[in-house]
N, C-alpha and C positions, 0 to 999 in steps of 0.2 A: 674488136667487139668483146664486151665483157661476157663471161659465161657463168650463168647461175646454174647450179647443179639441179635445181628444181624446175622452174618454169622458163623455158627458152624455146621458141619455135625452131624446128629443125626438120630436115629431110634426112632419110637414112636409106641405106641399101643393105639388105641381109642376103646371105648366100647359104646354100646347103653345104658347100665345100668350095675349094678353090676352083674357079671357072665353072661352078655348078649352077643350079637354079638360082635366079635372082628375084628379089622382091624390093620394090621401092615404096616407101611410106613417108608419112608426114605426122608430126606430133608436136605438142607443146611441152612434153616432158620425156626427153629421150631415154633417160635411165629407166624410168618406170615402164615405158612402152617396150623397150628391148627386153627387160626382165619378163614382161608378160609374154612376149614371143618365146623366149627361152624356156618358159615353164608351161607352154601350150595353153595359155589362158586367152589367147587371141584366136578364136576359131576361124577357120577358113584356109586360105592358100598356104600360109606359112606352117600351120599345124599339119595340114594334109601332106605337104611335100618336105617336111622337116628342114625348114629354112630358118636357121637360128643364129647364124654367125654375122655379127655386125662388122662389115668390111669397109663401109664408107658412111660419112655423115657430113652435113653442113649445118651450121647454126645461122639463123636469120633474125633480123630485128623485129619483124612482124609476122603474124600468122599468114597474112595475105602473101607476103614475099615467099614464105615457105611453100604454100599451096601452089603458087605460080611456078616455082622451081620444080616441085614434084610433078606437075603436069608436063613440064618441059622434058624432064627425064623419062617419064613414062611414054611419051610420044617418040622419044629417040630410039635408036637402034640398040640392040644388045651390044654390038661392037663399041659403041660410044660409052655405054655403061661400064664395060670391061676396061676400056682405056682410062676412064675417070678413076675407077677403083685402083688400077695398077699405077696410076700417077701418084696417088697418095699412099697406097698400101700394096706395094708390089708382092709381098709375101702372102697376101690375103689373110693376114692375122686377124683374130677376133679383137676388135678395138674396145669392146665393152668394159673390160677390167680397167682400162685407162680412164674411163669416165668416173669411176667410183672414188 
């Protein structure tokens, strides 16, 4: 899948810390959306609970695919989300810098 740094449907998981509070989101511009979370420009859950570390993401071809995947992840258990994260990012490192 080709990756455009600007517009690309994606799902993402943010964490407050390793194995901390998790947030699952969907966007058409991953870099911009995570930047908004990191700078507390996205009011709500992530701002209230200081959830700003990008620990997982998937790129999708269409927004519909991304939304479908987001719903699937949100409906799944926390254990499944943790397993998914640790399969790609066992150190729970912030992946945001690698996107820039």
